ZAKE-303268 format. One line per 4 residues: number of its first residue (from 0); their letters; for each residue z, y, x of N, C-alpha, C, CB. Coordinates in Angstrom, 2 decimals. Glycine has a CB too. Example, Ala and Ser with C-alpha at 12.3 -4.5 7.8 and 13.67 -1.06 7.14 Angstrom:
BEGIN
0 = as = 7.80,-5.69,13.19,7.80,-4.50,12.30,7.80,-3.30,13.20,9.05,-4.47,11.31 | 7.08,-2.25,12.85,7.14,-1.06,13.67,7.87,0.03,12.90,5.72,-0.60,14.08 $
END
This chain:
BEGIN
0 = xxxx = 10.45,-1.96,4.76,9.53,-2.90,4.92,10.42,-4.14,5.02,8.58,-2.62,6.10 | 11.50,-3.97,5.52,12.44,-5.25,5.83,12.26,-6.18,4.71,14.07,-4.91,5.98 | 12.56,-5.92,3.43,12.69,-6.58,2.37,11.43,-7.49,2.12,12.97,-5.66,1.34 | 10.22,-7.15,2.44,9.16,-7.60,2.21,8.66,-8.93,3.20,8.38,-6.46,2.23 $
4 = xxxx = 9.36,-8.92,4.38,9.27,-9.72,5.42,9.51,-11.19,5.09,10.13,-9.26,6.36 | 10.39,-11.57,4.28,10.76,-12.99,3.63,9.53,-13.54,2.77,12.13,-12.85,2.59 | 8.91,-12.63,2.12,7.85,-13.09,1.38,6.55,-13.32,2.25,7.63,-12.12,0.29 | 6.19,-12.36,3.15,5.01,-12.54,3.90,5.07,-13.43,4.79,4.60,-11.52,4.46 $
8 = xxxx = 6.23,-13.84,5.49,6.69,-14.78,6.35,6.64,-16.33,6.06,7.91,-14.42,6.56 | 6.68,-16.62,4.65,7.16,-17.66,3.96,6.05,-18.37,3.48,8.04,-17.29,2.96 | 5.33,-19.47,4.14,3.98,-20.05,3.79,3.91,-20.51,2.18,3.70,-21.40,4.81 | 5.02,-21.22,1.73,5.35,-21.63,0.51,5.07,-20.53,-0.47,6.72,-22.07,0.49 $
12 = xxxx = 5.83,-19.44,-0.15,6.05,-18.31,-0.97,4.60,-17.69,-1.17,7.11,-17.28,-0.28 | 4.03,-17.49,-0.08,2.48,-16.78,0.05,1.60,-17.62,-1.01,1.70,-16.94,1.83 | 1.80,-18.96,-0.87,0.91,-19.60,-2.12,1.08,-19.48,-3.34,0.85,-20.79,-2.17 | 2.32,-19.02,-3.74,2.51,-18.65,-5.26,2.42,-17.25,-5.59,3.83,-19.10,-5.77 $
16 = xxxx = 2.14,-16.21,-4.75,2.01,-14.96,-4.76,0.88,-14.22,-4.61,2.66,-14.62,-4.08 | 0.30,-13.38,-5.58,-0.67,-12.59,-5.20,-0.33,-11.33,-5.02,-1.61,-12.64,-5.95 | -0.71,-10.58,-3.95,-0.44,-9.26,-3.73,-1.31,-8.24,-3.58,0.16,-9.19,-2.85 | -1.07,-7.02,-4.30,-1.94,-6.01,-4.18,-1.04,-4.79,-3.73,-2.75,-5.80,-5.51 $
20 = xxxx = -1.73,-4.53,-2.41,-1.03,-3.13,-1.78,-1.76,-1.86,-2.04,-0.92,-3.18,-0.16 | -1.29,-0.81,-2.46,-2.18,0.30,-2.69,-1.58,1.68,-1.85,-2.27,0.53,-4.38 | -2.08,1.75,-0.49,-1.63,2.97,0.47,-2.09,4.38,-0.06,-2.28,2.79,1.99 | -1.40,5.05,-0.79,-1.63,6.21,-1.29,-0.46,7.16,-1.29,-2.11,6.02,-2.49 $
24 = xxxx = 0.68,6.74,-1.38,2.06,7.42,-1.50,1.86,8.23,-2.41,2.65,8.11,-0.35 | 2.45,9.74,-2.19,2.50,10.81,-3.18,1.48,11.85,-3.07,3.76,11.45,-3.13 | 0.11,11.38,-2.50,-0.92,12.03,-2.27,-1.45,12.60,-3.63,-1.82,11.21,-1.54 | -2.59,13.32,-3.74,-3.08,14.18,-4.69,-4.56,13.84,-4.52,-2.66,15.72,-4.49 $
28 = xxxx = -5.19,13.86,-5.64,-6.79,13.93,-5.55,-7.20,15.29,-6.29,-7.59,12.51,-6.36 | -8.10,15.78,-5.63,-8.63,17.22,-5.94,-10.16,17.26,-5.72,-7.90,18.38,-4.97 | -10.66,17.26,-7.33,-12.37,17.46,-7.17,-12.71,18.83,-6.67,-13.21,17.29,-8.67 | -14.15,18.86,-6.58,-14.71,20.24,-5.99,-14.25,21.61,-6.77,-16.37,20.18,-6.05 $
32 = xxxx = -14.19,21.25,-7.93,-13.93,22.69,-8.93,-12.44,22.75,-9.23,-14.79,22.65,-10.58 | -11.85,22.07,-8.17,-10.07,22.10,-8.26,-9.68,23.14,-6.83,-9.20,20.05,-8.00 | -10.48,23.48,-5.93,-10.19,23.93,-4.82,-10.97,25.22,-4.69,-10.41,22.97,-3.84 | -10.19,26.28,-3.74,-10.75,27.49,-3.73,-12.06,27.63,-3.08,-9.91,28.31,-3.20 $
36 = xxxx = -12.80,28.86,-3.31,-13.71,29.22,-2.54,-13.72,29.14,-0.91,-13.85,30.33,-2.93 | -12.57,29.63,-0.68,-12.32,29.68,1.00,-12.34,28.27,1.46,-10.77,30.37,1.49 | -11.86,27.00,0.72,-11.70,25.73,1.19,-13.26,25.45,1.36,-10.81,24.72,0.18 | -13.99,25.65,0.21,-15.45,25.30,0.38,-16.16,26.03,1.55,-16.20,25.64,-0.92 $
40 = xxxx = -15.85,27.27,1.80,-16.53,27.90,2.77,-16.22,27.17,4.32,-16.09,29.44,2.65 | -14.98,26.91,4.62,-14.62,26.30,5.73,-14.76,25.08,5.82,-13.58,26.50,6.00 | -15.16,24.12,4.91,-15.07,22.44,4.73,-16.39,22.49,4.11,-13.69,21.63,3.67 | -17.63,22.72,4.63,-18.67,22.59,3.76,-19.07,21.03,3.92,-19.86,23.65,4.09 $
44 = xxxx = -18.57,20.28,4.55,-18.99,18.92,4.53,-17.70,17.96,4.03,-19.54,18.55,6.04 | -17.09,18.78,3.41,-15.83,17.80,2.69,-16.22,16.81,1.77,-14.78,18.61,1.83 | -15.51,15.55,1.68,-16.02,14.58,0.72,-14.95,14.89,-0.26,-16.16,12.97,1.22 | -15.50,14.74,-1.52,-14.97,14.81,-2.78,-14.73,13.57,-3.84,-15.76,15.69,-3.33 $
48 = xxxx = -13.74,13.30,-4.15,-12.50,14.24,-4.23,-11.74,14.32,-2.93,-11.49,13.76,-5.34 | -11.17,15.51,-2.72,-10.34,15.79,-1.35,-8.92,14.95,-1.64,-10.01,17.67,-1.06 | -8.45,14.21,-0.61,-7.13,13.65,-0.97,-6.32,14.49,0.06,-6.99,11.93,-0.82 | -5.34,14.87,-0.46,-4.09,15.91,0.01,-3.11,14.76,0.10,-3.54,17.33,-1.21 $
52 = xxxx = -2.51,14.55,1.18,-1.41,13.45,1.59,-0.11,14.63,1.70,-1.84,12.43,3.35 | 0.87,13.96,1.09,2.21,14.45,1.37,2.68,14.82,2.65,3.03,13.61,0.99 | 2.21,13.95,3.75,2.56,14.21,5.06,1.46,14.72,6.10,3.12,13.02,5.52 | 0.53,15.45,5.32,-0.90,15.88,5.86,-1.87,14.86,6.51,-0.71,16.92,6.90 $
56 = xxxx = -2.83,14.97,7.60,-3.64,14.45,7.92,-3.32,12.90,8.57,-4.18,15.37,8.58 | -2.13,12.91,9.19,-1.77,11.73,9.79,-1.45,10.49,8.73,-0.57,12.07,10.66 | -0.73,11.02,7.55,-0.58,9.92,6.48,-1.82,9.53,6.06,0.20,10.30,5.27 | -2.82,10.36,5.61,-4.18,9.96,5.31,-4.94,9.12,6.06,-4.86,10.92,5.23 $
60 = xxxx = -4.76,9.42,7.48,-5.48,8.61,8.16,-4.67,7.16,8.29,-5.82,9.30,9.47 | -3.57,7.03,8.26,-2.91,5.63,8.05,-3.15,4.96,6.66,-1.36,5.76,8.22 | -3.43,5.76,5.51,-3.72,5.13,4.41,-5.09,4.77,4.48,-3.42,5.86,3.33 | -6.00,5.42,5.03,-7.50,5.13,4.97,-7.69,3.94,5.65,-8.40,6.20,5.58 $
64 = xxxx = -7.05,3.75,7.05,-6.87,2.54,7.97,-6.59,1.21,6.94,-5.47,2.83,9.11 | -5.44,1.64,6.34,-5.07,0.38,5.55,-5.95,0.02,4.34,-3.67,0.52,5.03 | -6.45,1.13,3.85,-7.39,0.58,2.62,-8.61,0.02,3.03,-7.80,1.68,1.61 | -9.13,0.40,4.24,-10.32,-0.43,5.05,-9.93,-1.95,5.28,-10.60,0.25,6.62 $
68 = xxxx = -8.60,-2.08,5.93,-7.99,-3.56,6.19,-7.85,-4.20,5.09,-6.67,-3.64,6.82 | -7.59,-3.82,3.93,-7.28,-4.27,2.68,-8.58,-4.83,2.17,-6.68,-3.19,1.81 | -9.72,-3.83,2.31,-10.87,-4.44,1.93,-11.79,-5.44,2.62,-11.50,-3.57,1.69 | -11.43,-5.29,3.78,-12.39,-6.26,4.57,-11.64,-7.39,5.27,-13.22,-5.46,5.70 $
72 = xxxx = -10.51,-7.54,5.02,-9.92,-8.66,5.66,-9.03,-9.42,4.47,-9.01,-8.14,6.99 | -8.91,-10.65,4.71,-8.42,-11.96,3.87,-6.85,-11.37,3.51,-8.42,-13.68,4.95 | -6.45,-11.65,2.46,-5.12,-11.44,1.99,-3.82,-11.70,2.73,-5.05,-12.13,0.96 | -3.93,-12.74,3.75,-3.08,-12.77,4.82,-3.18,-11.99,5.68,-3.03,-13.69,5.35 $
76 = xxxx = -4.22,-11.65,6.27,-4.43,-10.80,7.30,-4.12,-9.12,7.07,-5.85,-11.07,7.65 | -4.58,-8.79,5.89,-4.28,-7.44,5.67,-2.97,-7.36,5.22,-5.17,-6.80,4.76 | -2.27,-8.07,4.68,-0.82,-8.01,4.39,-0.10,-7.82,5.81,-0.31,-9.39,3.60 | -0.28,-8.87,6.43,0.45,-8.76,7.90,0.14,-7.50,8.81,0.03,-10.02,8.80 $
80 = xxxx = -0.89,-6.95,8.54,-1.43,-5.73,9.31,-0.69,-4.60,8.70,-3.07,-5.51,9.19 | -0.41,-4.52,7.51,0.05,-3.34,6.63,1.47,-3.45,7.01,-0.25,-3.44,4.92 | 2.29,-4.70,6.88,3.66,-4.66,7.19,3.73,-4.30,8.67,4.38,-6.01,6.85 | 3.13,-4.85,9.43,3.15,-4.53,11.07,3.10,-3.20,11.21,1.94,-5.11,11.95 $
84 = xxxx = 2.03,-2.26,10.58,1.86,-1.05,10.80,3.31,-0.08,10.13,0.38,-0.77,10.18 | 3.79,-0.57,9.02,4.73,0.01,8.41,6.16,-0.24,9.21,4.67,-0.46,7.00 | 6.11,-1.29,10.02,7.46,-1.77,10.62,7.34,-1.18,11.92,7.72,-3.43,10.69 | 6.24,-0.11,12.67,6.12,0.05,13.49,6.37,1.68,13.61,5.15,-0.61,13.76 $
88 = xxxx = 7.52,2.07,14.34,7.60,3.65,14.30,6.83,4.40,15.16,8.88,4.12,14.55 | 5.67,4.61,15.08,4.67,5.13,15.73,3.51,5.86,15.04,4.23,4.18,16.41 | 2.68,6.60,15.66,1.59,7.33,15.03,0.46,6.08,14.29,0.80,8.36,16.36 | -0.42,6.38,13.29,-1.15,5.41,12.59,-2.25,4.95,13.73,-1.81,6.04,11.16 $
92 = xxxx = -2.55,6.06,14.73,-3.44,5.53,15.66,-2.88,4.35,16.38,-3.83,6.54,16.59 | -1.59,4.62,17.07,-0.90,3.75,17.73,-0.53,2.44,17.13,0.10,4.34,18.08 | -0.09,2.73,15.79,0.56,1.27,15.32,-0.67,0.42,14.62,1.95,1.50,14.07 | -1.77,1.13,14.15,-2.92,0.25,13.77,-3.55,-0.33,14.78,-3.88,0.88,13.07 $
96 = xxxx = -3.69,0.46,16.15,-4.37,-0.45,17.28,-3.43,-1.40,17.80,-4.91,0.37,18.52 | -2.07,-1.23,18.01,-1.38,-2.32,18.58,-1.46,-3.49,17.72,0.00,-1.97,18.85 | -1.17,-3.14,16.16,-1.06,-4.31,15.34,-2.51,-4.92,15.43,-0.57,-3.95,13.79 | -3.46,-4.22,15.47,-4.74,-5.06,15.37,-5.04,-5.96,16.70,-6.02,-4.04,15.12 $
100 = xxxx = -4.59,-5.37,17.65,-4.51,-6.20,18.97,-3.70,-7.29,18.80,-3.97,-5.45,20.14 | -2.42,-7.37,18.22,-1.42,-8.35,17.93,-2.02,-9.45,17.11,-0.24,-7.74,17.23 | -2.79,-9.03,16.05,-2.98,-9.86,14.79,-4.47,-10.19,15.12,-2.69,-9.02,13.20 | -5.41,-9.95,16.10,-6.62,-10.24,16.71,-7.72,-9.80,15.43,-6.65,-11.93,17.26 $
104 = xxxx = -7.58,-8.55,15.30,-8.49,-8.03,14.15,-9.36,-7.02,14.88,-7.63,-7.30,12.82 | -10.68,-7.05,14.44,-11.81,-6.41,14.63,-11.27,-4.77,14.37,-13.01,-7.03,13.59 | -10.84,-4.05,15.41,-10.53,-2.58,15.10,-11.75,-1.66,15.15,-9.47,-2.03,16.10 | -12.84,-2.09,15.86,-14.01,-1.44,15.78,-14.62,-1.27,14.46,-14.84,-2.04,16.56 $
108 = xxxx = -14.65,-2.56,13.73,-15.02,-2.57,12.29,-14.29,-1.81,11.33,-14.99,-3.82,11.83 | -12.93,-1.88,11.52,-11.98,-1.01,10.68,-12.15,0.69,11.04,-10.34,-1.55,11.04 | -12.37,0.71,12.29,-12.57,2.36,12.56,-13.91,3.00,12.02,-12.59,2.69,14.21 | -14.98,1.95,11.88,-16.38,2.66,11.46,-16.07,2.57,9.77,-18.07,1.66,12.07 $
112 = xxxx = -15.50,1.74,9.28,-15.16,1.70,7.69,-14.24,3.06,7.37,-14.22,0.16,7.24 | -13.41,3.34,8.34,-12.33,4.70,8.16,-13.11,5.89,8.23,-11.11,4.86,9.39 | -14.16,5.97,9.22,-14.85,7.28,9.64,-16.32,7.24,8.41,-15.37,7.20,11.67 | -16.61,6.38,7.56,-17.42,6.55,6.54,-17.16,6.93,5.12,-17.94,5.62,6.53 $
116 = xxxx = -18.10,7.30,4.32,-17.99,7.52,3.14,-17.56,6.25,2.21,-19.17,8.09,2.83 | -17.67,5.13,2.83,-17.11,4.12,2.20,-15.46,4.00,2.35,-17.82,2.95,2.71 | -15.11,4.46,3.41,-13.74,4.20,3.68,-12.89,5.31,2.78,-13.44,4.29,5.34 | -13.66,6.43,2.76,-13.06,7.65,1.78,-12.86,6.96,0.32,-14.26,9.12,1.63 $
120 = xxxx = -13.96,6.47,-0.08,-14.18,6.19,-1.42,-13.10,4.85,-1.78,-15.87,5.87,-1.63 | -12.94,4.11,-0.87,-11.91,2.94,-0.92,-10.49,3.47,-0.94,-12.07,1.98,0.35 | -10.19,4.56,-0.20,-9.01,5.46,-0.32,-8.89,5.87,-1.55,-9.02,6.59,0.48 | -9.86,6.64,-2.05,-9.81,7.26,-3.39,-9.68,6.20,-4.53,-11.09,8.10,-3.61 $
124 = xxxx = -10.05,4.99,-4.59,-9.87,4.11,-5.46,-8.35,3.68,-5.52,-10.76,3.08,-5.17 | -7.79,3.51,-4.47,-6.33,3.44,-4.43,-5.55,4.53,-5.12,-5.93,3.43,-3.08 | -5.93,5.55,-4.97,-5.43,6.89,-5.36,-5.39,6.92,-6.84,-6.33,8.07,-4.80 | -6.54,6.44,-7.33,-6.94,6.33,-8.91,-5.82,5.44,-9.55,-8.55,5.58,-9.19 $
128 = xxxx = -5.68,4.24,-8.83,-4.95,3.32,-9.45,-3.45,3.63,-9.27,-5.33,2.01,-8.95 | -3.05,4.18,-8.14,-1.83,4.79,-8.05,-1.27,5.78,-8.92,-1.79,5.26,-7.01 | -2.22,6.58,-9.26,-2.06,7.87,-10.19,-2.10,7.46,-11.54,-3.17,8.97,-10.00 | -2.31,6.08,-12.02,-2.50,5.94,-13.27,-1.53,6.24,-14.45,-2.80,4.86,-13.30 $
132 = xxxx = -1.78,7.23,-15.28,-0.62,7.77,-16.18,0.36,6.43,-16.78,-1.38,8.69,-17.57 | -0.18,5.18,-16.87,0.53,3.94,-17.34,1.80,3.99,-16.54,-0.31,2.52,-17.09 | 1.59,4.00,-15.45,2.56,3.26,-14.49,3.72,4.43,-14.65,1.91,2.95,-12.69 | 3.48,5.63,-15.07,4.69,6.50,-15.31,5.68,6.54,-13.98,5.53,5.89,-16.65 $
136 = xxxx = 4.86,7.00,-12.78,5.52,6.83,-11.51,5.70,8.25,-10.88,4.68,5.86,-10.57 | 6.87,8.23,-10.39,7.40,9.73,-9.92,7.75,9.67,-8.38,8.86,10.23,-10.81 | 7.62,8.59,-7.70,8.12,8.22,-6.53,7.50,7.18,-5.74,9.28,7.92,-6.73 | 7.57,7.02,-4.52,7.22,5.77,-3.78,8.60,5.23,-2.82,5.81,6.14,-2.75 $
140 = xxxx = 8.41,4.14,-2.42,7.63,2.98,-2.56,7.92,2.46,-4.35,8.19,1.76,-1.25 | 6.59,2.22,-4.83,6.99,1.80,-6.36,6.43,0.18,-6.29,6.06,2.92,-7.77 | 7.03,-0.71,-7.02,6.89,-2.02,-7.03,6.92,-2.67,-8.44,7.86,-2.52,-6.20 | 5.64,-3.39,-8.61,5.55,-4.26,-10.06,5.35,-5.53,-9.67,4.34,-3.88,-11.13 $
144 = xxxx = 6.44,-6.19,-10.54,6.33,-7.54,-10.23,6.03,-8.39,-11.47,7.55,-7.99,-9.56 | 5.16,-9.11,-11.62,4.66,-9.75,-12.89,4.22,-8.70,-13.94,5.79,-10.67,-13.51 | 3.81,-7.57,-13.27,3.27,-6.42,-14.21,4.40,-5.56,-14.87,2.38,-7.07,-15.42 | 5.69,-5.71,-14.15,6.79,-4.94,-14.52,7.45,-3.97,-13.60,7.66,-5.75,-14.89 $
148 = xxxx = 7.74,-2.86,-13.73,8.47,-2.11,-12.61,9.70,-2.73,-12.46,8.69,-0.61,-12.85 | 9.85,-2.86,-10.91,11.14,-3.74,-10.43,11.86,-2.70,-9.34,10.65,-5.41,-9.61 | 13.05,-1.90,-9.93,13.71,-1.34,-9.17,14.61,-2.34,-8.35,14.30,-0.41,-9.86 | 14.75,-3.47,-8.72,15.51,-4.50,-7.52,14.78,-4.76,-6.70,16.02,-5.80,-7.84 $
152 = xxxx = 13.35,-5.01,-6.76,12.71,-5.05,-5.46,12.41,-3.87,-4.75,11.60,-5.69,-5.55 | 12.48,-2.73,-5.09,12.39,-1.43,-4.46,13.72,-1.09,-3.72,12.07,-0.35,-5.53 | 14.83,-1.83,-4.02,16.18,-1.75,-3.53,16.33,-2.45,-2.50,17.11,-2.11,-4.37 | 15.55,-3.42,-2.28,15.62,-4.60,-1.01,15.50,-5.97,-1.22,16.89,-4.61,-0.32 $
156 = xxxx = 15.35,-6.23,-2.54,15.52,-7.78,-2.90,14.23,-7.98,-3.62,16.91,-8.21,-3.90 | 13.19,-7.96,-2.85,11.87,-8.30,-3.24,11.60,-9.76,-3.40,10.98,-7.75,-2.30 | 12.15,-10.45,-2.67,12.11,-12.00,-2.72,12.92,-12.50,-4.03,12.82,-12.67,-1.32 | 14.18,-11.80,-4.15,14.85,-12.36,-5.31,14.01,-11.99,-6.79,16.42,-11.74,-5.29 $
160 = xxxx = 13.49,-10.80,-6.63,12.89,-10.40,-8.03,11.64,-11.13,-8.14,12.60,-8.80,-8.21 | 11.06,-11.52,-7.08,9.90,-12.44,-7.18,10.21,-13.78,-7.52,9.18,-12.49,-5.99 | 11.07,-14.44,-6.89,11.65,-15.71,-7.45,12.05,-15.64,-8.93,12.87,-16.10,-6.65 | 12.60,-14.77,-9.16,12.95,-14.81,-10.63,11.91,-15.06,-11.63,13.52,-13.61,-11.00 $
164 = xxxx = 10.71,-14.57,-11.34,9.81,-14.62,-12.48,8.86,-15.92,-12.14,8.94,-13.14,-12.65 | 8.98,-16.65,-11.20,8.42,-17.86,-10.80,8.66,-19.02,-11.69,8.87,-18.15,-9.55 | 7.80,-19.71,-12.08,7.86,-21.10,-12.79,8.52,-22.27,-11.77,6.23,-21.57,-13.26 | 9.10,-23.15,-12.25,9.76,-24.13,-11.53,8.53,-25.11,-11.32,11.10,-24.75,-12.31 $
168 = xxxx = 8.41,-25.81,-10.11,9.39,-25.75,-8.99,9.35,-24.47,-8.26,9.16,-26.86,-8.02 | 10.14,-23.61,-7.91,10.22,-22.75,-7.09,10.25,-23.09,-5.62,11.14,-22.14,-7.44 | 9.83,-22.32,-4.72,9.61,-22.30,-3.42,11.07,-22.59,-2.82,8.92,-20.95,-2.98 | 11.46,-23.19,-1.65,12.88,-23.70,-1.26,13.50,-22.10,-0.81,12.87,-25.10,0.24 $
172 = xxxx = 12.58,-21.16,-0.36,13.24,-19.95,0.11,13.94,-19.19,-1.30,12.03,-18.93,0.93 | 13.58,-19.59,-2.32,13.97,-19.14,-3.56,15.84,-19.41,-3.94,12.88,-20.01,-4.62 | 15.93,-20.68,-3.30,17.17,-21.09,-3.19,18.28,-20.54,-2.48,17.07,-22.07,-2.85 | 17.58,-19.40,-1.71,18.58,-18.82,-0.97,18.68,-17.21,-1.35,18.28,-19.09,0.56 $
176 = xxxx = 17.75,-16.90,-2.37,17.67,-15.67,-2.98,18.70,-15.60,-4.09,16.31,-15.43,-3.46 | 19.22,-14.42,-4.54,20.18,-14.37,-5.68,19.32,-13.89,-7.02,21.47,-13.28,-5.31 | 19.28,-15.14,-7.62,18.34,-15.19,-8.81,19.26,-14.79,-9.92,17.61,-16.68,-9.08 | 18.75,-14.15,-10.88,19.38,-14.12,-12.28,18.78,-14.93,-13.30,19.37,-12.80,-12.80 $
180 = xxxx = 18.35,-14.44,-14.39,17.93,-15.40,-15.37,16.43,-16.03,-15.10,17.98,-14.68,-16.76 | 16.27,-17.10,-15.19,15.03,-17.79,-14.83,13.72,-17.28,-15.66,15.26,-19.33,-15.09 | 12.82,-17.06,-15.20,11.58,-16.43,-15.86,10.45,-17.51,-15.89,11.07,-15.07,-15.03 | 9.68,-17.24,-16.77,8.55,-18.38,-16.88,7.04,-17.96,-16.79,8.68,-19.09,-18.28 $
184 = xxxx = 7.05,-17.12,-15.70,5.48,-16.47,-15.49,4.67,-17.62,-14.53,5.54,-14.70,-14.53 | 3.51,-17.86,-14.78,2.86,-18.76,-13.92,2.10,-18.01,-12.85,1.96,-19.64,-14.70 | 1.73,-16.76,-13.15,1.01,-15.84,-12.13,1.90,-14.55,-11.83,-0.48,-15.35,-12.74 | 2.22,-14.34,-10.43,2.91,-13.35,-10.07,2.00,-12.12,-9.27,4.00,-13.98,-9.26 $
188 = xxxx = 2.23,-10.97,-9.85,1.25,-10.13,-9.02,2.27,-8.58,-8.82,-0.52,-9.88,-10.05 | 2.28,-8.69,-7.49,3.08,-7.56,-6.98,2.33,-6.37,-6.65,3.81,-7.94,-5.81 | 2.59,-5.25,-7.35,1.79,-3.83,-6.83,2.76,-3.33,-6.22,1.17,-2.71,-7.90 | 2.45,-2.91,-4.68,3.50,-2.20,-3.94,2.64,-1.01,-3.46,4.24,-3.09,-2.70 $
192 = xxxx = 3.06,0.06,-3.92,2.67,1.55,-3.48,3.34,2.13,-2.20,3.05,2.54,-4.63 | 2.81,2.10,-0.96,3.58,2.32,0.05,3.24,3.98,0.30,3.26,1.24,1.26 | 4.33,4.35,1.17,4.35,5.82,1.64,5.24,5.69,2.93,5.02,6.95,0.45 | 5.33,7.20,3.63,6.33,7.19,4.83,6.81,8.22,4.52,5.91,7.14,6.29 $
196 = xxxx = 7.74,8.43,3.82,8.65,9.73,3.78,9.10,10.29,2.29,7.80,10.95,4.51 | 9.80,11.37,2.37,10.39,11.79,1.18,9.61,12.70,0.39,11.59,12.36,1.44 | 9.65,13.11,-0.77,9.06,14.17,-1.29,9.09,15.45,-1.20,9.15,14.10,-2.11 | 7.92,16.07,-1.29,7.69,17.52,-0.56,6.93,18.01,-1.54,6.92,17.63,0.97 $
200 = xxxx = 6.84,19.47,-1.51,5.80,20.16,-2.37,4.56,20.38,-1.58,6.29,21.53,-2.91 | 3.54,20.64,-2.26,1.94,20.70,-1.74,1.48,22.09,-1.78,0.85,19.79,-2.70 | 1.00,22.75,-0.79,0.17,23.76,-0.77,-1.20,23.87,-1.36,0.10,23.98,0.31 | -1.36,25.01,-2.16,-2.66,25.02,-2.91,-3.75,25.09,-1.86,-2.78,26.27,-3.94 $
204 = x = -5.08,24.34,-2.18,-6.02,24.63,-1.18,-6.90,25.97,-1.56,-6.92,23.34,-0.98 $
END
């Protein structure tokens, strides 16, 4: 997350960048027909599709919190909130609460969203976007810059890969980034799929 901060912290760059964050990681979506009778028995009130997170419910909670923040806050606020959470080595409960306090976010409203059907549905929509076959994604974090998968951005040079596709005049921060061939794209869209941890297998439900 360190590589993202030069973009989020620079007002001039922010004005040139449209950001989409999809907090889903390596989770899976399971419809009602895809889970066992035992699961149905023990979870009669489950919301479908069920979201199975790679790192269990703690990761799901963090992702639902971020999904609600993305939906209900403006871009500048929700990006700052997600980056703050990702930079805080604590549980999603603690990191979201402390980041919300620091950024003057109404966490009561975010909590109500997280616990609602709407919060579940927002999370599922991020999942559908993250699992789109066209992405050909097999890991996270996964970054698109101007619609193209960017391993350079994933490896730590998000600012440089972003500046590279901007039209002139570029922000001053770009003069400090390592640029290759100049791009000519007038609209920048960064798709960043966030997660906390490495790949693991899933147990069937």
